C-alpha positions in Angstrom: 8.5 -17.5 -36.4 11.7 -15.6 -36.9 14.0 -16.0 -33.8 15.9 -12.7 -34.3 12.6 -10.7 -34.5 12.0 -8.2 -31.7 8.8 -8.6 -29.7 7.3 -5.2 -29.0 3.8 -5.7 -27.7 1.8 -8.1 -25.5 -0.2 -9.1 -28.6 3.0 -10.2 -30.3 3.9 -12.2 -27.2 0.5 -13.8 -27.0 0.5 -14.6 -30.8 3.9 -16.3 -30.5 3.5 -17.8 -27.0 6.6 -15.9 -25.8 5.5 -14.0 -22.8 8.9 -14.0 -21.1 10.9 -12.2 -23.8 9.3 -8.8 -24.0 10.2 -6.0 -21.7 8.7 -3.5 -24.2 5.2 -4.1 -22.8 6.6 -3.0 -19.4 8.1 0.1 -20.9 11.6 -1.3 -21.4 13.6 -1.9 -24.6 12.4 -4.7 -26.8 14.1 -8.0 -26.2 14.6 -10.6 -29.0 12.3 -13.6 -28.7 13.2 -17.2 -28.7 11.4 -20.3 -29.8 8.2 -20.8 -27.7 8.9 -23.0 -24.7 12.6 -23.1 -25.2 15.0 -21.3 -22.7 17.3 -18.7 -24.3 20.8 -19.9 -25.2 22.4 -16.6 -26.0 24.4 -15.2 -23.0 23.4 -11.6 -23.8 19.7 -12.6 -23.8 20.0 -14.4 -20.5 21.8 -11.3 -19.0 19.1 -9.0 -20.3 16.3 -11.1 -18.9 18.2 -11.4 -15.6 18.6 -7.6 -15.4 14.9 -7.2 -16.2 13.9 -9.6 -13.5 16.3 -7.9 -10.9 14.7 -4.6 -11.8 11.2 -6.1 -11.3 12.2 -7.5 -7.9 13.6 -4.1 -6.9 10.4 -2.4 -7.9 8.3 -5.0 -6.0 10.5 -4.5 -2.9 9.8 -0.8 -3.1 6.1 -1.4 -3.5 6.1 -3.7 -0.5 8.0 -1.2 1.6 5.6 1.5 0.7 2.6 -0.7 1.5 4.1 -1.7 4.8 4.8 1.9 5.7 1.2 2.9 4.8 -0.1 0.0 6.9 2.0 1.1 9.8 0.8 4.7 9.4 -2.8 3.5 9.2 -2.4 1.4 12.4 -0.9 4.4 14.3 -3.8 6.6 13.2 -6.3 4.0 14.3 -4.6 3.7 17.7 -4.7 7.5 18.2 -8.4 7.6 17.3 -9.0 5.1 20.1 -7.1 7.2 22.5 -9.0 10.3 21.5 -12.4 8.5 21.9 -11.4 7.3 25.4 -10.3 10.9 26.4 -13.5 12.3 24.9 -15.6 9.9 27.0 -13.7 10.6 30.2 -13.9 14.4 29.7 -17.7 14.1 29.0 -18.3 12.2 32.2 -16.2 14.7 34.2 -18.2 17.6 32.7 -21.5 15.8 33.4 -20.7 15.1 37.0 -19.5 18.7 37.7 -22.5 20.1 36.0 -24.9 17.9 38.0 -23.1 18.8 41.3 -23.2 22.5 40.5 -26.9 22.4 39.5 -27.9 20.5 42.6 -25.8 22.8 44.8 -27.4 25.9 43.2 -31.0 24.7 43.3 -31.0 23.0 46.7 -28.5 24.5 49.0 -28.5 28.2 48.0 -32.2 28.8 48.9 -31.5 27.4 52.4 -28.4 29.5 52.8 -30.2 32.7 51.9 -32.9 32.3 54.5 
């Protein structure tokens, strides 16, 4: 394997056992590979890998923040659905009681009042 060769695809990484040296698969510029299993010794290679890892950590932090925001929004929506269900039940019972009282009053008391 040529150590100065640029790895450009996941297949190249898998074929040479060098998964950590390619940012091309993730859409970044190709990074030169090293001997499989050996850490890079070139300072530039180390800095490129460190920058790529810092970028990945930043992207993961953004994803986690978005996920937590979505979870919070979902929890708030669920809470409001519970409040709406409670209000709906209360208003139904109020309506039912008023309707029964009005019906009984109309059917029972009004005929006696008219006589």
